C-alpha positions, 0 to 999 in steps of 0.5 A, a space after each residue: 500500500 505504501 509503495 503505491 502511495 509513494 509511486 503516486 507521489 513521485 509521479 505527481 512530482 514528475 508531472 509538475 516538474 515537466 509542466 514547469 519546464 514546458 511553461 514559457 517563463 524564466 527562473 529568476 531567483 534562488 531563496 534560502 532561509 530559516 523556518 520556524 513551525 508550530 510544533 506537534 507530537 509525533 509518536 511522543 516526540 515534539 517536532 518543534 525545532 527550527 529548520 532551513 528552507 531552500 527554493 526558487 522563483 520561476 516567473 511565468 508572467 506578472 502577476 504569477 510566479 511559481 516557487 518550488 521549496 525544500 524544507 528540512 526541520 532539525 531532528 528532535 531527540 527526547 528520552 523515551 522509556 529505556 533510551 531515546 526516540 528521534 523525530 525528523 520532518 522534511 518536505 517538498 512544496 510547490 507554491 503559486 504566487 500572486 503579486 499584488 504590487 511589483 515595485 522596483 525595490 518591494 514586492 508583496 504576494 499571496 500564495 497558495 500551493 501544495 506540499 508533501 511532508 515526510 515524518 520519521 520517528 526512530 527508537 534507539 534502545 535495547 527493545 526495537 521490536 517492542 518500540 518500532 520505528 514509524 514513518 508517514 508521508 502526508 499531502 498538504 495545502 499551503 495558504 499564506 503571504 510573503 514579501 521581499 525588499 531589495 537590499 542591493 542587486 543581486 540580494 534581497 531579503 524576504 519573509 513569508 508566513 504560511 499555513 499548511 492544512 493537511 486534510 488527509 492527515 493521520 491522528 498524529 500529524 497536525 496542521 502547521 503554521 510556518 514563518 520563513 525569513 532569509 535571503 533571495 538571490 536575483 539570478 536574472 540580474 547576475 546573468 545580465 551583468 556577468 
């Protein structure tokens, strides 16, 4: 059952990548920053550590952009019966941005999209058969807003707030709110000014 689900997820990701390559547009920015999310317990371990987010912006035509993102939260280890249990969370997403204003130094956008989150909970101790490892993949819907301010070409700073609604979650996996802040590199400016 899990193999079929993973195959569907990989197929969907491949189709989205293919669609992204065939749409007329251009890759304009790379992004990287720190991300903070609301915590929840996954098999007795809290997932509330900060993480990093890497991504990009693919400009279709104003006011629409596509933004693929990779998010990795720092694993959290807590005491668990005779030893420890570690929970890790990471995800892949694709957001569509609707730019409300497109000024030279400032931009504000709303976003909506989808993601897939990967959760793992591993027990390290003398009784692995009694305390098994757990893993789940869950689809989510993203809603939020963001902004960026140009510092000096080719660098910008950006901030984004996003709520991840997981309608197909298990009882262990909760909806989350994420705040991301970081640096945006204008790749388009770099190629023009080489």
